C-alpha positions as CSV (number, residue, x, y, z in Angstrom):
1,M,109.2,102.0,142.9
2,H,112.2,101.3,140.7
3,F,115.0,103.8,139.8
4,D,115.8,105.1,136.3
5,I,119.6,105.0,136.8
6,I,121.5,103.3,139.7
7,I,125.6,104.7,140.0
8,N,127.3,102.4,142.3
9,N,130.1,102.9,144.3
10,G,131.3,106.3,143.3
11,L,133.1,109.1,145.6
12,Y,130.1,111.2,146.2
13,F,130.1,115.2,146.3
14,D,126.6,116.7,147.0
15,G,127.7,120.4,146.0
16,T,127.6,121.9,149.7
17,G,131.2,121.6,150.5
18,S,131.2,118.6,152.7
19,E,134.0,116.2,152.2
20,P,133.2,113.1,149.7
21,H,132.2,109.6,150.9
22,I,131.6,106.6,148.7
23,A,127.6,106.1,147.9
24,H,125.1,104.8,145.7
25,I,122.7,107.4,144.3
26,G,119.0,106.5,142.8
27,I,117.7,108.6,140.1
28,R,114.0,108.4,139.4
29,D,111.7,111.2,137.1
30,G,114.8,113.5,136.7
31,R,115.6,113.8,140.4
32,I,118.0,112.3,143.1
33,A,115.2,110.2,145.0
34,E,118.3,108.2,147.3
35,V,121.5,108.5,148.5
36,S,122.8,105.4,150.6
37,E,126.0,103.8,151.9
38,S,124.1,100.5,151.3
39,P,123.8,98.9,147.7
40,L,120.3,100.0,146.4
41,D,117.7,98.2,145.0
42,E,118.4,97.2,141.1
43,T,115.4,95.6,140.3
44,D,114.0,96.7,137.0
45,C,116.6,99.6,136.6
46,P,117.4,99.8,133.0
47,R,121.1,101.5,133.7
48,V,123.3,100.6,136.4
49,I,126.5,102.4,136.2
50,D,129.8,101.2,138.2
51,A,131.5,104.1,139.3
52,S,134.0,102.7,141.3
53,G,137.2,104.8,141.3
54,K,135.7,107.8,140.1
55,W,134.0,111.1,141.3
56,V,130.2,112.0,141.1
57,T,129.6,115.4,141.5
58,P,127.0,117.9,140.9
59,G,127.0,119.1,137.5
60,F,129.2,122.3,136.9
61,L,127.9,125.8,136.7
62,D,129.8,128.1,133.8
63,T,128.8,131.5,134.9
64,H,130.1,133.5,132.5
65,T,129.5,132.6,128.5
66,H,128.1,134.2,125.1
67,Y,126.0,131.6,124.1
68,D,123.5,134.1,123.4
69,A,123.4,133.3,119.3
70,E,124.8,129.9,119.6
71,F,122.2,128.1,121.3
72,L,119.6,129.2,119.0
73,V,120.8,126.7,116.2
74,A,122.9,124.5,118.2
75,P,120.9,124.4,121.6
76,S,123.4,121.3,122.6
77,L,126.1,123.6,123.7
78,S,127.9,120.3,123.7
79,E,131.7,122.0,123.7
80,S,130.6,123.0,127.5
81,V,128.7,119.9,128.3
82,R,131.3,117.2,127.3
83,H,133.3,118.8,130.1
84,G,130.8,118.3,132.8
85,V,128.9,121.7,132.5
86,T,125.1,121.6,133.1
87,T,124.0,125.0,133.7
88,A,125.4,127.8,131.6
89,L,124.5,131.8,132.3
90,V,124.2,133.9,129.0
91,G,123.7,138.0,128.9
92,S,127.0,138.5,130.1
93,C,129.0,141.8,129.3
94,S,125.8,144.0,128.6
95,L,125.5,141.9,125.6
96,S,122.1,139.8,126.1
97,M,120.0,139.7,122.5
98,I,116.6,140.2,123.7
99,C,115.5,144.3,123.5
100,A,117.4,145.0,120.3
101,D,116.4,144.0,116.9
102,A,118.5,141.0,114.8
103,E,120.8,143.9,113.4
104,D,121.6,145.8,116.5
105,A,121.7,142.8,118.3
106,S,124.5,141.2,116.0
107,D,126.3,144.4,115.8
108,I,126.8,145.1,119.4
109,F,128.0,141.5,120.1
110,T,130.3,139.9,117.0
111,R,133.0,142.6,117.4
112,V,133.5,142.6,120.5
113,E,133.1,138.8,121.0
114,T,135.1,138.3,117.8
115,M,132.3,136.2,116.3
116,P,131.8,136.3,112.3
117,R,129.1,138.9,111.4
118,E,128.3,137.2,108.5
119,K,127.3,134.1,110.4
120,V,125.8,135.8,113.8
121,L,123.2,138.6,111.8
122,P,121.7,135.8,109.5
123,I,121.0,133.7,112.7
124,L,119.5,136.6,114.3
125,Q,117.5,137.6,111.1
126,Q,115.8,134.3,110.6
127,K,115.1,133.4,114.5
128,K,114.7,136.5,116.3
129,S,111.1,137.3,116.8
130,W,111.1,138.3,120.7
131,S,111.7,142.0,121.7
132,S,111.0,141.2,125.6
133,P,112.4,139.5,128.3
134,R,109.0,137.8,128.6
135,E,108.7,136.6,124.9
136,W,112.3,135.8,125.1
137,V,111.9,133.3,128.0
138,E,108.7,131.7,126.2
139,M,111.2,130.9,123.2
140,V,113.8,129.5,125.3
141,K,111.2,127.1,127.1
142,Q,110.7,125.9,123.4
143,Q,114.4,124.9,122.4
144,P,115.5,121.5,122.8
145,L,118.0,122.7,125.4
146,G,121.4,120.9,126.2
147,P,122.3,122.4,129.5
148,N,120.1,124.6,131.6
149,L,120.2,128.1,130.7
150,I,120.5,131.3,133.2
151,S,120.5,134.8,132.1
152,F,121.4,138.4,132.7
153,L,119.9,141.2,131.0
154,G,122.1,143.0,129.1
155,H,122.1,147.1,129.5
156,S,123.9,147.7,126.0
157,D,120.9,145.5,124.6
158,L,118.3,147.4,126.9
159,R,119.4,150.7,125.7
160,V,119.6,150.1,122.1
161,G,116.0,148.4,122.4
162,V,114.7,152.2,123.8
163,M,116.8,154.5,122.6
164,G,118.0,152.9,119.1
165,L,121.6,152.2,118.4
166,M,122.9,155.4,117.0
167,D,121.0,157.4,120.0
168,A,122.5,155.1,122.8
169,T,126.1,155.2,121.4
170,D,126.1,159.4,121.3
171,R,127.7,161.2,124.2
172,T,125.6,164.0,123.2
173,V,122.1,162.5,123.8
174,T,120.6,161.6,127.1
175,P,118.1,159.0,127.6
176,S,114.5,161.2,128.2
177,E,112.3,160.4,131.3
178,A,110.4,158.4,129.4
179,Q,112.9,156.5,128.0
180,L,114.5,155.7,131.5
181,K,111.1,154.7,132.5
182,E,110.4,152.3,129.9
183,M,114.0,151.1,130.7
184,E,113.0,150.3,134.5
185,R,110.0,148.8,133.0
186,V,111.7,146.2,131.0
187,V,114.2,145.4,133.8
188,T,111.1,144.8,136.1
189,E,109.8,142.5,133.6
190,A,113.1,140.7,133.4
191,M,113.2,140.3,137.2
192,D,109.4,139.1,137.2
193,E,110.5,136.7,134.7
194,G,113.4,135.1,136.7
195,F,116.6,136.8,135.1
196,L,119.3,136.9,137.6
197,G,120.0,140.7,137.3
198,L,121.6,143.1,135.2
199,S,125.0,142.9,133.2
200,T,126.9,146.6,132.4
201,M,130.3,147.6,130.9
202,R,132.5,150.3,131.6
203,L,135.3,149.0,129.4
204,K,135.8,151.4,126.2
205,W,137.8,148.9,123.9
206,D,134.9,146.7,123.5
207,K,133.7,148.2,120.0
208,I,130.6,147.9,117.6
209,D,130.4,146.3,114.5
210,G,128.4,147.0,111.3
211,D,128.6,150.0,109.0
212,R,126.4,152.1,111.1
213,A,128.2,152.8,114.3
214,W,131.5,150.9,113.8
215,S,133.9,151.2,116.0
216,R,131.9,153.3,118.9
217,S,132.1,151.7,122.5
218,L,129.2,149.5,123.6
219,P,126.2,151.6,124.4
220,S,126.5,150.5,128.2
221,T,129.7,152.6,128.0
222,Y,128.1,155.8,127.5
223,A,125.6,155.8,130.2
224,P,125.7,158.3,133.5
225,M,126.1,156.1,136.6
226,S,123.0,158.0,137.6
227,E,121.4,155.8,134.6
228,I,122.7,152.7,136.2
229,R,122.0,153.4,139.6
230,R,118.2,153.8,138.7
231,L,118.1,150.2,137.5
232,N,120.2,149.0,139.9
233,R,117.4,149.7,142.5
234,I,115.2,147.3,141.0
235,V,117.9,144.9,140.8
236,R,118.4,145.6,144.5
237,D,115.1,145.4,145.8
238,R,114.9,141.7,144.3
239,G,118.0,140.5,145.8
240,R,119.2,139.9,142.8
241,V,123.0,140.6,141.0
242,H,124.7,143.4,139.0
243,Q,127.3,142.2,137.0
244,G,130.1,144.8,135.3
245,A,133.5,145.5,134.0
246,P,135.4,148.4,135.1
247,N,137.5,150.8,132.8
248,A,140.9,149.1,132.3
249,A,142.4,152.3,131.3
250,N,141.4,154.0,134.9
251,P,141.3,151.6,137.6
252,L,139.9,154.0,140.2
253,K,136.6,153.5,138.2
254,I,136.2,150.6,140.6
255,F,134.5,152.9,142.9
256,E,131.7,153.2,140.6
257,Y,130.8,149.7,141.5
258,I,132.0,149.6,144.9
259,G,129.7,152.6,145.5
260,E,126.9,150.6,143.9
261,A,127.3,147.6,146.3
262,L,127.1,149.8,149.3
263,R,125.1,152.2,148.2
264,H,122.6,154.0,150.7
265,L,123.3,151.4,153.6
266,R,120.3,149.5,152.4
267,R,120.3,146.1,151.3
268,P,123.5,145.1,149.7
269,L,123.5,144.9,145.8
270,K,125.3,141.4,145.1
271,T,128.3,142.7,142.5
272,T,130.3,140.4,140.5
273,L,132.9,142.0,138.4
274,I,135.1,141.0,135.4
275,S,138.0,139.9,135.9
276,L,140.6,139.8,138.9
277,L,143.8,138.6,136.8
278,D,147.4,138.3,138.0
279,L,148.7,140.5,135.0
280,K,152.1,140.5,133.8
281,G,152.0,143.5,132.6
282,N,150.5,145.4,135.8
283,K,151.4,143.8,139.0
284,T,149.2,145.9,141.2
285,V,145.7,144.6,139.7
286,L,145.9,141.6,141.8
287,P,146.6,142.9,145.3
288,L,144.6,145.9,144.9
289,G,141.4,144.2,143.7
290,R,141.9,141.3,146.6
291,L,142.0,144.6,148.7
292,A,139.1,146.0,147.1
293,S,137.2,143.2,147.6
294,K,137.9,142.6,151.2
295,V,137.1,146.1,151.9
296,V,133.6,145.8,150.7
297,S,133.1,142.5,152.3
298,L,133.9,143.8,155.4
299,L,131.3,146.9,154.9
300,G,128.7,144.8,154.5
301,G,128.8,144.3,150.7
302,S,128.4,141.1,148.8
303,F,130.8,141.4,146.3
304,R,132.7,138.8,144.0
305,W,135.3,139.0,141.4
306,Q,135.2,136.5,138.5
307,V,138.7,134.8,138.3
308,L,140.0,132.4,135.7
309,P,141.8,129.5,137.3
310,T,144.3,128.7,134.5
311,P,147.0,130.9,132.7
312,F,145.3,133.7,130.3
313,T,146.5,132.4,127.0
314,V,145.4,134.1,124.1
315,Y,146.0,133.3,120.1
316,A,146.0,136.1,118.0
317,D,145.7,136.3,114.0
318,G,147.9,138.8,112.8
319,I,146.8,142.3,114.4
320,D,143.6,141.1,114.9
321,V,143.7,140.7,119.1
322,V,141.3,142.7,121.4
323,F,144.0,143.8,123.7
324,F,145.5,145.8,120.8
325,E,142.2,148.1,121.3
326,E,143.5,149.3,124.6
327,F,146.3,151.6,123.2
328,G,145.9,154.4,120.6
329,A,148.4,152.9,117.7
330,G,146.8,149.5,118.2
331,E,143.2,150.9,118.3
332,M,144.0,153.1,115.1
333,A,144.5,149.9,113.2
334,L,141.9,147.8,114.2
335,D,139.0,150.8,113.3
336,L,140.2,150.3,109.4
337,K,138.1,147.2,108.0
338,D,139.6,147.8,104.6
339,K,143.0,145.6,104.5
340,V,144.8,148.2,101.9
341,A,144.2,151.1,104.1
342,R,145.2,149.1,107.2
343,D,148.7,147.9,105.5
344,A,148.8,151.4,104.3
345,L,148.8,152.8,107.9
346,L,151.1,149.9,109.1
347,K,153.6,150.7,106.6
348,D,153.5,154.7,107.3
349,E,156.5,155.7,109.4
350,A,155.0,158.4,111.9
351,Y,152.4,155.9,112.6
352,R,155.0,153.0,113.4
353,R,156.6,155.7,115.9
354,K,153.5,156.2,117.4
355,F,153.4,152.3,118.0
356,R,156.8,152.3,119.0
357,R,156.0,154.7,121.4
358,F,153.1,152.9,123.1
359,Y,154.6,149.9,123.0
360,G,157.8,151.2,125.2
361,E,155.0,152.7,127.4
362,K,155.4,150.2,130.6
363,L,153.6,152.7,133.5
364,S,150.2,152.8,131.7
365,P,147.0,150.9,132.5
366,R,147.2,148.0,130.6
367,V,146.2,144.2,130.1
368,W,148.7,143.4,127.6
369,Q,152.0,143.4,128.8
370,R,153.6,144.7,125.5
371,D,156.4,142.5,125.1
372,F,156.7,140.4,121.6
373,G,159.5,138.7,123.5
374,D,156.7,137.0,125.5
375,A,154.5,135.9,122.3
376,I,155.2,132.9,120.4
377,I,154.7,132.4,116.5
378,L,152.3,129.3,115.7
379,D,152.2,129.6,112.4
380,C,153.7,131.8,109.1
381,P,154.7,131.1,105.7
382,E,158.0,131.7,106.7
383,P,158.4,128.1,108.1
384,D,161.7,128.8,109.9
385,L,159.9,131.2,112.0
386,V,157.5,129.1,113.7
387,G,158.1,128.2,117.3
388,R,159.8,131.4,117.8
389,D,159.3,134.7,119.7
390,F,159.1,137.7,117.9
391,A,161.8,139.6,119.9
392,S,164.5,137.2,119.0
393,V,163.7,137.2,115.3
394,A,163.8,140.8,115.5
395,K,167.6,141.0,117.1
396,E,168.3,138.3,114.6
397,R,167.4,140.8,111.8
398,N,168.8,143.8,113.5
399,I,165.3,145.8,113.4
400,H,163.0,147.2,116.1
401,V,160.8,144.4,117.6
402,V,157.5,146.5,116.7
403,D,158.9,146.8,113.0
404,L,159.3,143.1,112.5
405,F,155.6,142.5,113.7
406,L,154.1,145.2,111.3
407,D,156.4,143.8,108.7
408,L,154.9,140.5,109.1
409,V,151.4,141.5,109.3
410,V,151.5,143.5,106.2
411,A,153.2,140.5,104.5
412,Y,150.9,137.8,105.7
413,G,147.9,139.3,107.1
414,N,146.0,136.5,108.9
415,Q,148.2,133.9,108.1
416,L,150.4,135.1,110.9
417,R,149.2,133.5,113.8
418,W,151.1,133.9,117.4
419,Y,149.8,133.5,121.2
420,T,151.1,134.9,124.7
421,T,150.3,134.4,128.1
422,V,149.0,137.6,129.7
423,G,148.1,136.4,133.1
424,N,147.5,133.9,136.1
425,H,150.8,133.0,135.0
426,N,152.1,132.3,138.7
427,E,150.5,129.1,140.2
428,Q,151.4,130.0,143.6
429,R,149.5,133.5,143.4
430,L,146.9,131.8,141.4
431,C,146.2,129.0,144.3
432,R,146.1,131.9,146.6
433,T,143.5,133.9,144.7
434,L,141.3,131.1,144.3
435,N,141.2,130.5,147.9
436,D,139.4,134.1,148.6
437,D,136.3,134.2,149.8
438,N,135.6,137.0,147.5
439,I,135.8,135.2,144.1
440,L,133.6,133.3,141.6
441,V,135.7,130.5,139.9
442,T,134.6,131.5,136.4
443,F,135.3,133.6,133.4
444,S,135.2,131.1,130.3
445,D,134.2,133.1,127.7
446,A,132.6,129.9,126.3
447,G,131.2,130.7,122.9
448,A,132.7,134.0,122.0
449,H,136.5,134.6,120.9
450,I,136.3,131.3,118.8
451,R,140.0,131.8,117.3
452,N,141.4,133.5,120.4
453,M,140.9,131.1,123.1
454,A,139.3,128.0,124.6
455,F,138.4,127.6,128.4
456,Y,135.4,125.3,127.5
457,N,136.8,122.6,130.5
458,L,137.6,125.8,132.9
459,P,136.1,123.5,135.7
460,L,138.2,120.6,134.9
461,R,141.8,122.9,135.0
462,F,140.4,124.3,138.6
463,L,139.8,120.6,139.9
464,K,143.3,119.7,138.2
465,L,144.9,122.5,139.9
466,V,143.5,121.4,143.5
467,K,144.4,118.1,143.1
468,I,147.8,118.4,142.2
469,Q,148.7,121.0,144.9
470,Q,146.8,118.2,147.4
471,D,149.3,115.4,145.7
472,R,152.2,117.7,146.5
473,G,151.4,117.6,150.3
474,Q,150.4,121.6,149.6
475,P,146.8,121.5,149.6
476,M,145.5,124.6,148.6
477,M,141.8,123.9,149.7
478,S,139.6,120.5,150.2
479,L,138.4,118.7,146.8
480,G,134.8,119.1,148.9
481,K,135.6,122.9,148.8
482,A,136.8,122.8,145.3
483,V,133.7,121.2,144.0
484,W,131.6,123.4,146.0
485,R,133.4,126.5,144.4
486,L,132.3,125.3,140.7
487,T,128.8,124.0,141.8
488,G,126.7,125.0,145.1
489,E,128.6,128.1,145.8
490,Q,127.7,129.5,142.7
491,A,124.2,128.5,142.5
492,D,123.6,129.8,145.8
493,W,125.2,133.3,145.4
494,L,123.2,134.0,142.4
495,G,120.0,132.6,143.4
496,V,119.2,129.6,141.1
497,D,118.5,125.9,141.7
498,A,120.9,124.1,140.7
499,G,124.7,122.8,141.9
500,K,123.6,120.1,144.4
501,I,122.9,116.6,144.0
502,R,120.9,115.8,147.2
503,P,117.5,113.8,147.5
504,G,115.4,115.9,145.7
505,D,117.4,118.0,143.7
506,R,117.6,118.0,140.2
507,A,119.7,115.0,138.5
508,D,122.3,117.0,136.7
509,L,125.6,115.2,137.6
510,V,129.0,114.6,136.4
511,I,131.0,111.0,136.8
512,L,134.4,111.6,136.2
513,D,137.6,109.5,136.3
514,P,140.5,111.7,138.4
515,A,143.3,109.4,136.4
516,G,142.4,111.6,133.8
517,F,143.9,114.8,134.9
518,D,147.3,113.6,134.0
519,Q,146.5,115.0,130.3
520,N,147.6,118.4,129.5
521,L,144.0,120.4,129.8
522,E,145.5,123.6,128.5
523,T,146.0,121.8,125.1
524,V,143.5,123.4,122.1
525,H,142.3,121.8,119.3
526,W,140.2,123.1,116.2
527,A,136.8,121.6,115.8
528,E,133.3,122.3,113.6
529,M,131.3,124.8,115.4
530,E,127.9,123.5,114.7
531,G,125.3,125.7,113.1
532,F,128.3,128.2,112.2
533,G,130.0,126.3,109.6
534,Q,133.5,127.0,110.3
535,Q,135.9,126.1,113.1
536,R,137.0,127.2,116.2
537,L,139.1,126.5,119.4
538,V,138.0,123.7,121.8
539,N,139.5,121.6,124.4
540,R,139.3,117.8,124.3
541,N,140.3,115.7,127.1
542,P,139.3,111.9,126.7
543,G,138.9,109.8,129.8
544,L,138.0,112.6,132.3
545,V,134.4,113.1,131.9
546,E,132.5,109.7,131.5
547,T,129.2,110.6,132.4
548,V,126.9,113.7,132.4
549,L,123.4,113.8,133.3
550,I,121.0,116.7,132.8
551,N,117.6,116.4,134.3
552,G,118.1,112.8,134.8
553,R,119.0,112.3,131.3
554,L,122.1,110.7,129.6
555,A,123.9,113.5,127.9
556,V,127.4,112.2,127.7
557,D,127.8,108.5,127.9
558,Q,131.0,106.6,128.2
559,G,132.8,110.0,127.2
560,E,130.5,110.6,123.9
561,V,128.0,113.3,123.5
562,Q,124.6,111.7,122.8
563,P,123.0,112.3,119.7
564,E,119.8,113.4,121.6
565,L,121.3,116.4,123.2
566,G,120.2,119.4,121.5
567,Q,117.9,117.7,119.4
568,Q,115.1,116.1,122.1
569,H,113.2,118.1,125.1
570,G,113.6,117.0,128.3
571,F,117.3,117.7,129.3
572,G,118.0,121.2,130.3
573,Q,115.5,124.1,131.0
574,F,115.4,128.1,132.1
575,I,116.2,128.0,135.6
576,P,114.6,131.4,137.1
577,A,116.2,133.1,139.8
578,R,114.6,132.7,143.2
């Protein structure tokens, strides 16, 4: 039988961690039909690709995205596919869009993920006709998906769907036994439909949008651990995964998750937490996090930190950036939607004293290092400030740096744009962390924080880091292991059919030119966000990813996203957990 596509002479990585070798790959009917060290018969094959000097890898998994709304109007998810992602995971951070109605689903999602409510809400009002996991899966199957889709069931979404938004975010209201049983029924249905597991949230600075429950924390944060344990029993019994985020204000709360991972000495509950960062502002997080994961592993648990394999650089407009939610003065300002009221607060001297006090506290738990000297101004109506840090400007003007920052916010609002790197700034420590057995190389947040960050090319940044270390003669891991960490390892741990390209496997694969790693992969660009009518931060790396196949179909060809992606069926599909 003839092949539909033949890929010749590429350096072949199968996704199992084995070392690569030169091979010829034949694809037929969306599957890998043959892998051979000898040339294949090209008779009647409509497409033969010469991959000499190139890498051929399984398609990458992006196992932490927030594409839950975007794939409804732009199912190509091309900003990830162009970088080799062929499987994307939604439903993270307790924020699926399944059980809650359109407005509730929008309000628990948009402020947390810094997505415009005025864009997301109309999309959900127009598109949302489902209210159960089974109905959502049927809807997904009707979409002309770009990448394959896998999903968690979000606990905030579940809680709101059963209790209503106001009760689910009221500390005086506890769910009734009937409501808890309904949650258990929905979780069971989700597991039956192939969801990977349950995602929860304990980080209280993630706040709700809209007018009804404005600035309340996400619903999952109001649930007692007894509620989460009941739901996790179902997840554990199915061998599925619990994804969570500890409360950063109280690092000891991580033991809630560790206790769940080991609870009752029964079957280990697969647990993945967000996120292990080497923070500039808290040097204890990384070593304690790595120690905790090792202890859980030694005690028989199955525990994985999510690790971003690149510096964690965040862009901000004025005072609108999520890590200001972690301290009282920042939270007070962000709680005010009205600009006049917010500016009045920012000018108030009593408020400024509070802000300066919080800014000066260096020992309290924090993500942001609270150092405006480590923050660079990108754009400002005062052009002489562009490219400078706030602290040097404040010194020049002989004022406190907090007063300078607040003065600029009052004067220019979101016309003041700046950035800072909050973690993963030390390459040597990052390499050690990425070699840890108890991590998943993930946490792109693709589809969210559209003005704050862009890690759509996360797999490529990781491979470049590994290659750089190898080229220096200081290898952190083999290239085969690096590809496995992005593909087969994650697929196997999550329990999905993806991440490998051996005979019989689905033909989801990437051809990339390693010479393209010479460019700066951390550079961000603005591009139109399809279906939203606005710009967002993205990554562009020409000459690196040349070809992407999804289900044996060309999604990216010669570096260009194909127009059929997201328009025609036959590319991605919903992949149920095994």
